[in-house]
C-alpha positions in Angstrom: 0.1 0.0 -0.1 1.5 3.4 -0.9 2.9 5.6 1.8 0.7 8.2 3.2 2.0 11.9 2.5 0.6 14.8 4.4 -1.0 17.6 2.3 -0.4 21.3 3.5 -3.7 23.3 3.7 -3.9 26.2 1.4 -4.8 29.6 2.7 -8.5 30.2 2.5 -10.0 33.2 0.5 -10.8 36.3 2.5 -14.5 36.2 1.6 -17.0 34.2 -0.5 -17.6 35.6 -4.1 -20.8 37.5 -4.4 -22.0 36.1 -0.8 -22.0 32.5 -2.3 -21.0 30.0 0.0 -17.8 27.7 -0.9 -18.3 24.4 -2.8 -15.9 22.2 -0.7 -13.6 22.2 1.9 -9.7 21.4 1.9 -8.4 18.2 3.5 -6.8 18.8 6.9 -3.0 18.2 7.3 -3.3 14.9 8.9 -5.2 13.6 6.1 -3.2 11.3 3.5 -3.1 11.5 -0.2 -5.6 8.5 -0.5 -8.1 10.0 2.0 -8.1 13.4 0.4 -8.6 11.9 -3.3 -11.6 10.1 -2.0 -13.1 13.1 -0.3 -12.4 15.4 -3.2 -14.4 12.9 -5.5 -17.5 13.2 -3.0 -17.3 17.1 -2.8 -17.4 17.1 -6.8 -21.0 15.9 -6.7 -21.7 18.9 -4.5 -20.7 21.4 -7.1 -23.7 23.3 -8.6 -24.0 23.6 -12.5 -23.3 27.6 -12.2 -19.7 28.5 -11.7 -18.6 28.4 -8.0 -15.7 30.3 -6.5 -12.5 28.2 -6.0 -11.6 27.1 -2.5 -7.8 27.2 -3.5 -6.0 29.9 -4.8 -5.7 29.1 -8.7 -2.6 31.5 -8.8 -1.5 35.0 -8.9 -2.4 35.4 -12.8 -5.9 33.9 -12.7 -8.9 36.3 -12.7 -12.5 34.9 -12.4 -15.1 35.8 -15.2 -17.7 38.4 -14.0 -21.3 37.0 -13.8 -22.5 39.5 -16.4 -19.9 38.1 -19.0 -21.3 34.4 -18.3 -25.0 35.5 -18.6 -24.2 37.3 -22.0 -22.4 34.3 -23.3 -25.3 32.1 -22.6 -27.8 34.5 -24.3 -25.5 34.3 -27.4 -25.9 30.5 -27.6 -29.7 30.8 -27.2 -30.1 33.2 -29.9 -27.9 31.1 -32.6 -30.4 29.3 -35.0 -29.8 25.7 -35.7 -28.5 24.8 -39.3 -31.2 24.6 -42.0 -31.7 21.4 -43.7 -30.9 21.2 -47.4 -32.4 18.5 -49.9 -30.0 16.8 -52.4 -29.5 17.9 -56.0 -31.6 16.6 -58.9 -30.2 13.1 -60.2 -28.2 13.4 -63.5 -28.2 12.1 -67.1 -31.6 10.2 -66.9 -31.9 7.6 -70.2 -33.9 4.8 -71.3 -32.0 1.3 -70.9 -34.7 -0.8 -72.7 -38.1 -1.0 -74.0 -40.6 -3.9 -74.0 -44.0 -4.3 -74.8 -45.3 -3.4 -71.1 -42.4 -2.2 -69.3 -39.6 0.5 -69.5 -36.0 0.3 -68.1 -34.5 3.5 -66.9 -30.9 4.5 -65.6 -29.5 7.5 -64.1 -26.7 9.1 -62.5 -26.0 9.8 -58.6 -26.7 13.7 -57.8 -23.5 15.7 -57.7 -24.2 16.8 -54.0 -26.2 15.0 -51.4 -27.2 18.2 -49.4 -27.3 18.0 -45.6 -28.2 14.4 -45.2 -27.4 11.1 -47.0 -29.9 10.1 -49.9 -32.3 7.4 -48.9 -33.2 6.5 -52.3 -35.1 7.8 -55.6 -38.8 8.2 -56.3 -39.9 7.6 -60.0 -43.3 9.0 -61.5 -44.4 9.1 -65.0 -47.3 10.8 -67.0 -49.2 9.9 -70.0 -49.2 11.9 -73.0 -52.1 14.4 -73.0 -52.5 14.1 -69.2 -51.2 16.3 -66.4 -51.3 13.8 -63.5 -48.0 12.2 -62.5 -48.3 8.7 -61.4 -46.0 7.5 -58.7 -44.2 4.2 -59.5 -42.6 3.3 -56.2 -44.0 3.9 -52.8 -40.6 3.2 -51.2 -37.4 5.0 -52.2 -35.3 2.8 -54.8 -31.8 2.6 -53.8 -30.0 1.7 -57.1 -29.6 4.1 -60.0 -31.8 1.9 -62.3 -35.5 0.9 -62.3 -37.8 -1.1 -64.4 -41.5 0.4 -64.7 -43.8 -2.6 -65.4 -47.5 -3.0 -66.0 -47.6 -0.3 -68.7 -50.0 -0.4 -71.8 -48.4 -1.3 -75.2 -48.9 1.8 -77.3 -49.0 4.5 -74.6 -46.5 7.4 -74.9 -45.2 8.5 -71.4 -43.0 11.0 -69.8 -40.8 9.9 -66.9 -39.0 11.7 -64.1 -36.9 11.0 -61.0 -36.2 12.5 -57.9 -33.7 11.8 -55.0 -35.1 11.9 -51.5 -33.4 12.2 -48.1 -34.3 13.2 -44.7 -34.0 17.0 -45.7 -36.5 16.4 -48.3 -36.9 15.8 -52.2 -34.7 17.2 -54.8 -35.8 18.9 -58.1 -37.0 16.3 -60.4 -34.9 15.1 -63.7 -37.0 14.6 -66.6 -36.6 12.7 -70.1 -36.3 15.1 -72.8 -38.9 13.2 -74.9 -41.9 11.0 -74.5 -41.2 7.2 -74.9 -43.7 5.0 -76.9 -44.2 1.7 -75.3 -44.1 -1.0 -77.9 -42.8 -4.6 -78.2 -38.9 -4.9 -79.3 -38.1 -8.5 -79.0 -35.5 -8.7 -81.7 -33.0 -6.2 -82.8 -33.1 -5.3 -86.5 -30.4 -7.6 -88.4 -29.8 -8.2 -92.1 -29.0 -11.6 -93.3 -26.9 -10.9 -96.5 -26.4 -13.8 -98.6 -22.8 -14.7 -99.2 -22.9 -14.1 -103.1 -23.8 -10.6 -102.5 -20.9 -9.7 -100.1 -18.6 -9.4 -103.5 -19.6 -7.5 -106.5 -22.5 -8.8 -108.1 -22.4 -9.0 -112.1 -25.3 -9.1 -114.5 -25.4 -8.9 -118.1 -27.1 -5.8 -120.0 -30.7 -6.8 -120.7 -31.0 -9.4 -117.9 -33.2 -9.0 -114.7 -32.0 -8.2 -111.3 -34.0 -9.9 -108.5 -32.5 -9.8 -105.1 -34.1 -11.0 -102.0 -32.5 -9.9 -98.8 -33.9 -11.6 -95.5 -33.7 -9.7 -92.3 -35.0 -10.1 -88.7 -36.5 -7.8 -86.2 -39.6 -7.4 -84.1 -41.8 -5.5 -84.4 -41.4 -5.4 -88.2 -38.8 -3.0 -89.0 -38.8 -0.2 -91.6 -37.0 -0.6 -94.7 -35.2 2.1 -96.8 -33.0 1.5 -100.2 -30.6 4.1 -101.5 -28.5 4.0 -104.5 -24.9 5.8 -104.4 -26.4 7.6 -101.1 -29.6 8.8 -103.1 -33.0 7.5 -103.0 -33.9 4.9 -105.7 -35.8 5.9 -108.9 -38.8 4.2 -109.0 -38.8 4.1 -112.6 -35.5 2.1 -112.9 -35.8 -0.2 -109.7 -38.7 -1.6 -107.6 -38.6 -2.7 -104.1 -41.1 -5.1 -102.3 -40.9 -5.3 -98.4 -42.2 -8.5 -96.6 -42.1 -9.3 -92.9 -39.0 -11.0 -93.1 -37.3 -9.9 -96.2 -36.9 -7.1 -99.0 -36.9 -7.7 -102.7 -34.9 -5.4 -105.2 -36.1 -6.0 -108.7 -34.9 -4.5 -112.1 -36.8 -5.8 -115.1 -34.3 -5.1 -117.6 -30.9 -4.0 -116.4 -28.8 -1.2 -118.2 -25.2 0.1 -117.5 -26.5 3.1 -115.7 -27.9 0.6 -113.0 -24.7 -0.1 -111.8 -23.6 1.3 -108.3 -23.5 0.7 -104.5 -27.1 0.0 -103.3 -27.6 0.3 -99.5 -30.4 -1.2 -97.7 -31.3 0.0 -94.0 -33.7 -1.9 -91.6 -34.7 0.2 -88.7 -36.8 0.0 -85.5 -36.7 3.3 -83.8 -33.2 4.2 -83.0 -31.8 0.6 -83.7 -30.9 -0.2 -87.1 -28.8 -2.3 -89.5 -27.3 -1.5 -92.8 -25.8 -3.5 -95.8 -24.2 -2.5 -99.0 -24.2 -4.3 -102.3 -22.0 -3.4 -105.2 -23.8 -4.1 -108.4 -22.5 -4.0 -111.9 -24.3 -4.3 -115.1 -21.7 -5.1 -117.9 -21.5 -6.6 -121.3 -18.9 -7.9 -123.8 -16.0 -5.6 -124.4 -15.1 -3.7 -127.4 -12.0 -4.8 -129.8 -8.7 -3.5 -129.1 -8.0 -0.1 -130.5 -5.2 -0.8 -132.9 -2.6 -3.8 -133.7 0.5 -3.9 -135.8 3.3 -6.6 -136.7 6.4 -5.1 -134.9 8.9 -7.4 -136.2 9.3 -10.6 -138.4 12.4 -12.7 -138.3 13.1 -16.5 -139.0 9.8 -18.3 -138.3 8.5 -15.7 -135.9 6.3 -12.7 -136.0 6.0 -9.9 -133.0 2.6 -8.2 -132.5 1.7 -5.3 -130.4 -1.8 -3.8 -129.6 -3.5 -1.3 -127.4 -6.4 -2.0 -124.8 -10.0 -1.5 -126.1 -11.8 1.9 -125.4 -14.8 0.2 -124.0 -14.0 -2.5 -121.6 -17.8 -3.6 -121.2 -18.0 -1.9 -117.8 -15.9 -4.5 -116.2 -12.3 -5.5 -116.0 -10.5 -6.9 -119.1 -9.4 -10.3 -118.1 -7.2 -11.1 -121.3 -6.8 -11.3 -125.0 -7.2 -14.0 -127.7 -4.6 -14.0 -130.6 -5.3 -15.7 -134.0 -3.5 -16.1 -137.3 -4.7 -16.8 -141.0 -2.7 -18.0 -143.7 -3.3 -15.8 -146.6 -3.5 -19.1 -148.9 -6.3 -20.6 -147.0 -8.0 -17.7 -145.1 -8.9 -19.7 -142.1 -8.3 -18.4 -138.7 -6.6 -20.5 -135.8 -6.2 -19.6 -132.4 -2.6 -18.9 -131.3 -3.1 -17.6 -127.7 -6.0 -17.5 -125.2 -6.4 -15.7 -121.8 -3.3 -13.6 -122.8 -2.8 -11.0 -120.5 -0.2 -8.7 -122.1 -0.5 -6.3 -125.1 2.3 -7.9 -127.0 3.2 -11.3 -128.1 5.4 -13.4 -130.5 3.7 -15.6 -132.8 6.2 -18.6 -133.7 6.3 -22.0 -135.8 5.2 -19.8 -138.9 6.0 -21.6 -142.5 8.8 -20.0 -144.3 7.5 -18.4 -147.8 3.9 -18.0 -146.4 2.2 -14.8 -145.6 0.0 -14.2 -142.5 -2.6 -11.9 -141.2 -3.4 -11.5 -137.3 -6.3 -10.4 -135.3 -6.9 -9.8 -131.4 -10.1 -10.2 -129.2 -10.8 -8.5 -126.0 -12.0 -10.5 -123.1 -13.9 -9.8 -119.7 -16.2 -11.7 -117.4 -18.9 -12.1 -120.0 -16.5 -13.5 -122.8 -14.6 -12.2 -125.7 -15.4 -9.1 -128.0 -17.8 -9.4 -130.8 -15.3 -7.7 -133.1 -11.6 -7.8 -133.3 -8.5 -5.7 -134.4 -7.0 -7.2 -137.7 -3.4 -6.3 -138.9 -3.7 -3.9 -142.1 -0.9 -5.8 -144.0 0.3 -9.3 -143.9 3.6 -10.5 -142.6 5.6 -12.6 -145.1 8.0 -15.3 -143.6 10.9 -15.0 -146.2 13.7 -17.4 -146.7 16.8 -15.9 -145.8 20.1 -16.7 -147.8 23.1 -16.8 -145.6 26.6 -17.7 -146.0 28.5 -19.5 -143.5 31.7 -17.8 -142.4 34.0 -19.1 -139.9 34.5 -17.3 -136.9 37.8 -15.5 -136.0 38.9 -16.3 -132.7 42.0 -14.5 -131.1 44.6 -16.4 -129.1 44.2 -15.9 -125.5 47.2 -15.4 -123.5 47.0 -18.0 -120.6 50.4 -17.5 -119.2 50.2 -17.1 -115.5 52.8 -17.1 -112.7 52.5 -20.0 -110.1 50.0 -19.2 -107.4 49.1 -21.5 -104.6 45.1 -22.0 -104.4 45.5 -24.3 -101.2 48.3 -23.9 -98.6 50.1 -26.4 -96.6 48.5 -27.0 -93.1 50.6 -27.7 -89.8 50.6 -31.4 -89.1 51.2 -33.5 -86.1 52.2 -37.3 -86.5 53.3 -40.2 -84.5 56.7 -41.8 -84.8 56.6 -44.7 -87.5 53.4 -43.8 -89.0 53.5 -42.6 -92.6 52.1 -39.3 -93.2 51.3 -36.9 -96.2 51.5 -33.3 -96.8 49.1 -31.5 -99.4 48.7 -28.4 -101.2 47.3 -27.2 -104.7 48.9 -24.7 -107.3 48.2 -23.4 -110.6 50.1 -21.5 -113.3 50.8 -21.5 -117.0 53.2 -23.0 -118.0 53.0 -25.8 -115.7 55.4 -24.9 -112.9 58.3 -27.2 -111.6 57.7 -28.3 -107.9 60.5 -28.4 -105.3 60.1 -29.6 -101.7 62.4 -28.2 -99.0 62.8 -29.2 -95.3 64.3 -26.5 -93.0 65.0 -24.6 -96.2 67.2 -27.7 -97.7 66.0 -29.1 -100.8 64.9 -32.7 -100.2 66.1 -34.0 -103.5 66.1 -37.7 -104.3 66.0 -39.2 -100.8 64.0 -42.3 -100.8 62.2 -41.4 -97.5 60.2 -38.7 -99.3 57.9 -39.3 -102.5 56.8 -36.2 -104.1 53.7 -36.4 -106.5 51.5 -33.8 -108.6 48.2 -34.5 -110.2 46.2 -31.8 -111.8 47.7 -29.1 -109.8 47.6 -31.1 -106.2 51.0 -31.4 -104.9 51.6 -34.2 -102.0 54.8 -35.1 -100.2 54.8 -38.7 -98.5 57.1 -39.1 -95.9 57.7 -42.7 -94.8 57.8 -43.8 -91.3 58.9 -40.5 -89.9 60.9 -40.0 -86.7 61.3 -37.2 -84.5 64.5 -36.2 -86.7 62.1 -35.9 -89.7 60.0 -33.0 -87.9 60.6 -29.5 -89.0 59.4 -26.6 -91.4 58.5 -28.1 -94.9 58.5 -25.7 -98.0 56.7 -26.4 -101.3 58.0 -24.1 -103.9 56.6 -23.8 -107.5 58.7 -22.2 -110.1 58.0 -21.3 -113.9 59.3 -18.6 -116.3 56.8 -15.9 -115.0 57.8 -16.2 -111.4 57.6 -18.6 -108.3 55.6 -19.0 -105.1 55.9 -21.1 -102.0 54.0 -22.3 -99.0 55.2 -23.6 -95.7 53.8 -25.9 -92.9 55.4 -27.4 -89.6 55.5 -31.2 -89.1 55.8 -32.2 -85.3 56.6 -36.2 -84.8 55.8 -37.4 -81.3 57.1 -40.6 -79.7 54.4 -42.4 -77.9 55.1 -42.8 -74.0 
């Protein structure tokens, strides 16, 4: 238990403030700290709510507030009004999220400010067209920022608004810009374009065009056709729209009916589009001109220019024919030929030939052709054989090694060979040297040369036969040499 420390008694005030009694007494000197603390807690319960004078001196610098100041501060607190509650801002960006035959889905954004209280939810109301009464959709506030209004009548046009609500009150309403028509939209509009219409659609001039384009969508979509961005001319093309397809019909197609046709199926703001490239074409015209560019031996070279009229489609090639002047019959030489010049071969010497060219496109060859004005005569040429004159070539060349010697390591007693190759004209003389000394006719060595390949065979070499070997090639134009090092090892 802690020791008891005596506490000195503070001097008592000279008199009570404004005649009011003191709130508590100071502990006697004989009291301990523990007893004093316990009695002080009991004395705190006797302190009134109004400020009381201190029983102990707070210090020399402390001055107690006057009763008039305390009363004035209390009056100021009473006169300050409580803060005013502010309702939240209006919800933002109200949009339609979906429409069905008897329901409407909405979506909006949270207000920018919530006001003085937290938002409890949202109230949704709608008004039918022609009426001024707003019908409340939900009795209890909806917490999510989306809502689906049900039990509506198909065909009605309604205007919807949303309010944010909190303990402070309701916000200003956020209203849709336009009335919404309640109608059934089960399937989005979708065009099922046939595969053969996904590339250029070709038709011959005079043929009928009958294109059936299936689509889907519920309720029945509205169908629109355009040609090159402009509405269709009913005098040139007619359209028949069914519940699940649309038909484009041209009774007798002409070149001017070619273009980019676009079909659009639409349900309210939902739509789908498809483009069809239609070309009305015919046989091309003939090439503009043709001429015989050259005749030699059994051959004739022809040149021509592309046709002015391609039939409103790409030229895919040309057909070239020849005719013997004696018979007058035409024979095809080339078909599907893509260039504007060619050489006709295998002609008969002494005969004369005419040539003609047809243009080709997707629908076939041109009805007319371009024919050469004159005939090409294959003449028999008289020639006298003349022996060609050849200049003697100077093939003299100084020796030059094309393959050098390589350093070798061999074992004592095992025959080894050194190889190199050399060229030169006249044929060079080969000399082998060991440590710069000519080998000569030593029977231990055998030197061979075959087609420029030089070899030196060293029979059963010993460590004494090691050293630097040199192959030297010499002819009247000069000399050349190559070296290698041979190392003969004795097995341990």
